[in-house]
C-alpha positions in Angstrom: -14.6 -21.2 2.5 -14.6 -22.6 6.0 -13.8 -26.2 6.9 -15.6 -27.1 10.1 -13.9 -30.5 10.3 -10.5 -28.9 11.2 -9.5 -26.6 14.1 -6.1 -25.2 15.0 -5.3 -24.1 18.5 -2.2 -21.9 18.9 -0.5 -22.4 22.2 1.9 -19.7 23.3 5.1 -20.6 25.2 3.6 -20.1 28.6 0.7 -22.3 27.9 2.8 -25.1 26.4 5.3 -24.7 29.3 2.5 -25.5 31.7 2.3 -28.9 30.1 5.9 -29.4 29.0 8.3 -27.9 31.6 11.3 -27.7 29.3 9.6 -25.9 26.4 12.0 -23.4 24.8 11.5 -19.7 25.1 9.8 -17.9 22.3 8.3 -21.0 20.7 4.7 -21.7 19.9 2.8 -24.9 19.2 -0.1 -25.4 16.9 -2.4 -28.3 17.5 -4.4 -29.2 14.4 -7.4 -31.2 15.4 -9.6 -33.0 12.9 -13.2 -34.2 13.3 -12.0 -37.8 12.6 -10.0 -37.6 15.9 -6.6 -37.2 14.3 -4.2 -34.5 15.5 -1.1 -33.0 14.0 1.4 -30.6 15.6 3.4 -27.8 14.1 6.1 -25.8 16.0 7.3 -22.3 15.2 8.7 -19.1 16.6 6.3 -16.7 18.3 7.4 -14.0 15.8 6.0 -16.1 12.9 2.6 -17.2 14.0 1.0 -16.5 10.6 3.8 -18.4 8.8 3.4 -21.3 11.2 -0.4 -21.4 10.5 0.4 -21.5 6.8 2.7 -24.5 7.5 -0.2 -26.1 9.4 -2.5 -25.6 6.5 0.0 -27.2 4.1 0.5 -30.1 6.5 -3.3 -30.6 6.5 -3.5 -30.3 2.8 -6.0 -27.4 3.1 -6.0 -23.9 1.7 -4.9 -21.1 4.1 -7.5 -19.5 6.2 -10.0 -22.3 5.5 -10.3 -23.5 9.1 -10.9 -21.8 12.4 -8.2 -21.0 14.9 -8.0 -19.9 18.5 -7.1 -17.6 19.9 -7.8 -14.9 17.3 -5.2 -14.5 14.6 -5.9 -11.6 12.1 -7.1 -12.9 8.8 -8.1 -16.3 10.0 -11.6 -17.4 11.1 -11.8 -17.7 14.9 -13.4 -20.3 17.1 -14.0 -20.0 20.8 -12.5 -22.6 23.1 -14.0 -23.7 26.4 -11.8 -24.1 29.4 -12.5 -27.8 29.5 -11.4 -28.1 25.8 -8.2 -26.3 26.5 -7.5 -28.6 29.4 -8.0 -31.6 27.1 -5.6 -30.1 24.6 -3.0 -29.5 27.3 -3.3 -33.1 28.4 -2.5 -34.2 24.8 0.5 -31.9 24.8 1.8 -33.2 28.1 1.9 -36.7 26.7 4.0 -35.7 23.6 7.4 -35.2 25.2 9.1 -35.4 21.8 7.7 -31.9 21.0 10.3 -30.3 23.3 13.1 -31.7 21.2 11.4 -30.6 17.9 10.9 -27.1 19.3 14.4 -26.8 20.7 15.9 -27.8 17.3 13.7 -25.3 15.5 14.6 -22.5 18.0 18.3 -23.1 17.5 17.9 -22.9 13.7 15.7 -19.9 13.9 18.1 -18.0 16.2 21.1 -19.0 14.0 19.3 -17.6 10.9 18.4 -14.4 12.6 21.8 -13.9 14.1 23.6 -14.6 10.8 21.2 -12.3 8.8 19.7 -15.2 6.9 16.1 -15.9 6.2 14.7 -18.0 9.1 12.1 -19.3 6.6 14.8 -20.8 4.4 17.0 -22.1 7.3 14.1 -23.7 9.1 12.9 -25.4 5.9 9.9 -23.3 5.0 11.1 -21.9 1.8 13.6 -22.7 -0.9 16.7 -20.5 -1.0 16.9 -18.0 -3.7 18.4 -19.5 -6.8 21.1 -17.6 -8.7 20.0 -16.3 -12.0 21.0 -18.3 -15.0 23.6 -16.5 -17.1 22.2 -14.9 -20.2 22.8 -17.1 -23.3 25.3 -15.6 -25.6 23.9 -13.6 -28.4 23.3 -15.7 -31.5 25.8 -14.8 -34.2 24.3 -13.5 -37.4 23.9 -16.2 -39.9 26.8 -16.8 -42.3 24.5 -16.0 -45.3 23.5 -12.6 -43.9 27.1 -11.8 -43.1 28.1 -12.6 -46.6 25.4 -10.4 -48.1 26.6 -7.5 -46.0 
């Protein structure tokens, strides 16, 4: 299934930095553009592009891999982007100064998780932490009647 009404453009750190000078190292930005003119953004670490695309799909309320992305990401439909379209997207990014703060916070949490041996997905809010297993209920005692028969 392909949704032609939605397109996601993955901007690497260098491309974002050309629009937002203080963009943190190692971070990517995904612009989710819809045919109705709306736009959503999702930040992530460069090591987790596929996970960040899954977060974008969830934010859009769409199934994974149901919309085109650029540049090519294995497993996702691809759409070509013209230079003029890329320039328009960079102009949008340059107007969204708050994205630097979001990406910086995310980068701090991501690095903390990685340095502490924790799951970045859990620490950055993408997954629930593993829940401890509930203790086994105690074995039911044999009924009093059965005990008396024995």
